[in-house]
N, C-alpha and C positions, 0 to 999 in steps of 0.2 A: 670164242668171244661171247661173253655174257650178253643177254638181251638188252640190259640197260646200257652197257658200254657200246653196243652196236647202234642203239638209238642216238646216243651222243655223237658217235663218229659220223653217222648218217647226217645229222644236223650240221656238223662242221663241213661235211662234203657239200651240202647244199649251199652254205655260205660261200665256200671257195669257188664253187661252180658259178654262182651268180656274179661274184666279183670278176672272175676271169672271163665270163661271158660278156660282161660290160666292157672289159678291156678289148676283147676280141671283136666286138661289134664294129669298131672303127676301121678294122683292117681292110675290108673291101670298099668302104665308103670314103675314108679319109683322102685317098688320092684325088677323088672327084671333088670333094670339098675344097682341097688345096688348090686345084686348078681353077675352080669356080671363083676363088678369091684372088686369083692371079699370083699365087705363091709358088715357090720352087720346091724341089725335093729336099733342100737343106732346111727349109721351114717346116716341111713334113717331119724331118728328123727332130727338129726343135720341139714340135708338138708332142712327139713321143718321148723325147728326152726329159721334158719338164715334168711329166708324170713320174718318171723314175727318179728324178732329182728330189722331188718332194718325199718320195718313199725313202730315199737315202737319208734325208735330213731327219725324218720323224720316226722311222722304224725303231731305232733304239729307245727313243722316248716312250713309244707305245709298249715296247717290250718291258721296260722298267715299270710302267704303270700297270701292266698285267701281273707283274710280280707283287705289286703293292695292293691293288684293288681286286685282283682276280681276273680270270680269263673272260668270263661271261659278259661283264659290262663293257669291256673293251671291244669285244666282237660286235655287240649291239650298236655301240657308238659308231664304229667303223662302217657298219652296214647302212645306218641312217645317213651319215655324211656322204657316203658313196652314192646313195640314192639322189641326194640333192644335186650332186655334181652331174649326174646323168640327165636330170631335168633341165639344168642350165644348157647342156649340150643340145638337148632336143629343141630348145627355143632360140638357139644362137642365130644371130643375123650378121655378125661381123667376126673377123678372125680373132680379135682379142677375147671374145666370149668363149671361143673354143679353148684358148689358153687358160682362161679362168676355170673352166670346167675341168681341164686336165690337171691343173694345180690342186683343186679340191679333191678330185678323184684319187690322185696320188697320196695326198695328205691323209685322207680317211681310209683308203684301201690298205694303207700300210699298217693300220691297226689290226686288221683282220688276220693277215697271214702269220705273223709271229705268234699271236695269241692262240691261233688254231694249232700251230705246230707245238707250242708249249703245252696246250691242253692234251694233245696226244701223248706227249712225253710224261705228263702227270699221271695219265691213266693206264699206261702200258708198261710191261716189263721190257728189258733190253732185248729179250729174244723175240718179242712180238712187235717191237717198235718199227722194224722194217716194213711189216705188213701195214701198220697204221699209217706210216708216212707214204707208203705206196698208194693206199686208198685215197689219201688227201691229194697226192700227185695226180691220180687218175681223174678226180673231180676237177682239178685245175686244168689238166690237159683237155678234158672234154669241154670245159667251159670256154677255154681260149680258142677252140676251133669250132664248136657249135655256134659260138657268138657270131663269127663271120657269116655262117650259113643263115642264121636268123636275120642278121643285119642286111645281107644281100637280098634276101627274100622280102623282108618288110620294106626295104628301101624302094622296091618297085612301086609300092603304094605311096610312101612319103619318106623323105630323108630323115624326118624327125621321129617317125614312128618307132624305129629300133631303140632309140634312147629313152622314149617314154616307157616302152616295154621293160627295159633294163631298170629304170628308176622304180617302177611299180614292184618288180621282182625283188629288188634290194630292200625296199620298204617292208614287204611281207616277210622276207627272211630275217630282217632285224626284229620284227615283232615276235616271230616264232622263237628266235634265239632268246629274247628277253623273258619269255614266259615258259618255254619248254626245255631250254638247255640247262642242265644242272651245273653248278660251279665245281670245278675240278681241283681248286687250290683252297685248302682249309685256312681258316683265320690264323691258326697257330703257325702254319707254314708261311703265310704272308708276313706275319710279324717277324719270323725268323729271317726271312729274306730281306725285310726292310732294315733290320738291325745290321745286317752284313752287306747292305747295298753299296755298290761302287758309285759314288756321286761325282766322279770326274766327268769332264765333257766328252762328247761323242768321239772326237778325233783322238783324244788321249786313250779312250777305251779301245778304239780300233787299233791304235799303235800297240797297246799292251796285248790285245788279242792276237795280233800278228806274231808276237813273241811267245804265245802260249801253245799248248799242244794242238789246238785247232787252227793255228796260224796258216799253215800251208793250205788247209782245206778251204779257208776263207778266201785265199788268193785264187784257188781253183774255182770257187763260186763266182768270183769276179770274172775270171776268164771264160767260163762257160756261158754266163749271161751276156758278156761282151760279144761272144761268137754268135749266140742265138739272136741278139739284137740286130746283127748284120743281115739276118734273114727276115725277121719280123718287120723291120722298119720299111724295107723296100719291096717286099714281095708283091703287094698290091700294085705298086707303080711299075715294077718289073713286068708283071703280067699284063698291065695296060699297054706299056710301050713295046714289049717284045712280041706279044701275041694278040693284042687288042681285045683282051677279055673284059667282060662286063662285071659289075659288082656281084651279080648272082653266080657267075662262073667261078670267080675267085672264092666266093663263099662256099660253093660246092666242093672245090678242091680242099679247102680247109676243113670242111666237115669230114670228108673221107679220111684225110690224114689224122684228124683229131680222134676219130674212132679207133684207128690203129694205135695212136699214142695212149689213149685211155685204157684200151684193153691190155697194152703192154704194162702200164703202171699198175693197174688193178689186178691183173692176173699173172704177170711175169716177174715183177720186181721181187716180191716176197719169195717166190720159188727159186729164183736165180740166186738171191743172197743166201738162202739156206743151203743151196747145193754148192755154190762156188765161193761164197763169201763176198762181203762188200767190196773188198779191194779189187778182185778180179772183175767183178761186174762193172765197177767204175772204169777200169782200164778198157774193157771191151766196148763200153758205151762211148767213150771218148774216141776210140778208133773208128767206130761205126759212124759217129757224127761227122768226123773229118772226111771220111769217104763219101758220105751223103752230100756234103757241101760241094765236093768236086763233081760228082755225077749230075747234080742239079743243073750245072752249067751246060750239060750235054743234052738236056731235054729239048725236043723239037716239035712235039705236038701235045694234045690234051692228055693222052694216055701216059706218055713218058714223063710229063710234068707231075702227074699224080703219083706214078711209081717212084720217081726219084725223091720227091718230097716226102713220101711215106717212109722211105728208107732212112732219110735224115731224121724224121720225127721219131722213128723207132729208137734210134740211138739216144737222142736227146731226152726222150720220155723216160728211159731207164736211168739216165745219168743223174738227173736232178734229185729224185728221192733217195737214190743210193748215197750220194754225197751228203744229203741232209741227215741220213741215218748215221753215217760215220761221225758227223759233227755232234749229233745228239749224244752219242755214246761217250764222247770225250768232254762233253759240256758239264757233267756233274750236276750239282743242284741248281746252277744258274741257267736253267733252260730258257726262261723268258728273255733274259739279257742276251745270251748267246744267239738265240734265234732272231732277236732284233738286230744284232750286229750282222748275222748271216744275211738278213734281208737288206741291210745297208750296203754290203759288198755286192750283193746281187743287183741292187738298184743302181749303184755306181757303175757297174759293168754295163747295164742297160743304157745309162746316160751316155757313156763314152762310145758304146757301139752304135747307138741311134744317131748321134751327131756325126760320127765318122762315116757311117753308111749313107746318110743323106748327102754328105759332101762328096764322097767317092762316086755315088751314082751319077752325079752331074758330069764327072770326068769319063767314067766307063761303067756301064750297068753290071758288068761282071766282077768289078773290083770288090764290092761288099762280100760276095760269096767266096772269093779267093782269100780275103782277110779272115773270114770265118773258118775256112778250112785250115789255114795256117795256125790259128789260135787253138783249135782242137788237137792238132798234131803236136804242137808245143806242150799243151797240157798233158798229153799222153806220156811223153818222154820225161817231163818234169815229175809226174806222179810216180813213174817207175823209179826214178832216182830217190824221191822222198820215201817211198815204201822201203827201199833197200836200206837207206840210212836209219829209218825208224826200227827196222828189225835188228840192225847192228847195235843200236842204242839199248834196245830191250835185252839183247843177249849180254851186253856189257854190265847192265845194272842187275841182272838176274842173279 
């Protein structure tokens, strides 16, 4: 990878790290926030779901805007808006302020991810795209799990301090992106994409996308995000009720598993896809994620909680960038729009998973993990079937 390309990728990784860190900050703290306001686990699920719902609504819009105006301005706008949301969370005194913060964070955070993914697609060949997506995934994985560690540690000083830290970090990342990140999409390419842009509404686009070559993969994105949300939504509350862990203990667990996930995405995804191909990697990761969900319910102390959660995260960390690479290869020239729709299906899965996990936790704390495991196993067998049909179609048309 050329030095200039590496600098651009590194800047994108910083942005994704900051956004995911800001999202991850709430994991060890939110259960305590919720209980302080006298709210239930279902309202905890709502707080997480509203963030993803705003991503679902706005990700395709931001994706189209990145095709029209370029990746750089959308990334900067997203970072500044996300920073504002973090500052609101820091000074929240009532539950509605937390909801407002999550609405804004989801709205502006959804501008960053599809634009960053489209940026990588603009600058890399199909052979190197898996590595680029893997590096972005590594930054995301590291952020989502270092965030809880930072949140748990800084919360010992003040509950508002982690969000002040995230707001400042997002502001600085936005400034650096505005002045140091080169644009990846030429004016000529933007005009070409604008002339051929699909101006139908989001739901119509999603329906048409489901009937396109990437349709099944978008359904798979929904499924894997739905399954993962069953873990992320209730892990902090599960650790509090099952093991009486503090925010710093939850944060420590998430840091450990996050390092495992980041190493897997940064160092394994590219090598695995080169050696085994995207399809086999996706199948193996689905199977490993499902098994991870099952054995997490068997954990009985601090060490076994860390071990089982690490195994789950290993599978999930490999899964997401591998699926994104497959989608990117089938997307053609419409990288911004397809990655925006990809984010919409991912967000919709997070909404459904968070709401169901919060509700199921009130009935039985093991139900969200059971639902997550079932989702991954169904995804595995559905993918096997889809790949088989796709190979037959290719043979027939050859």
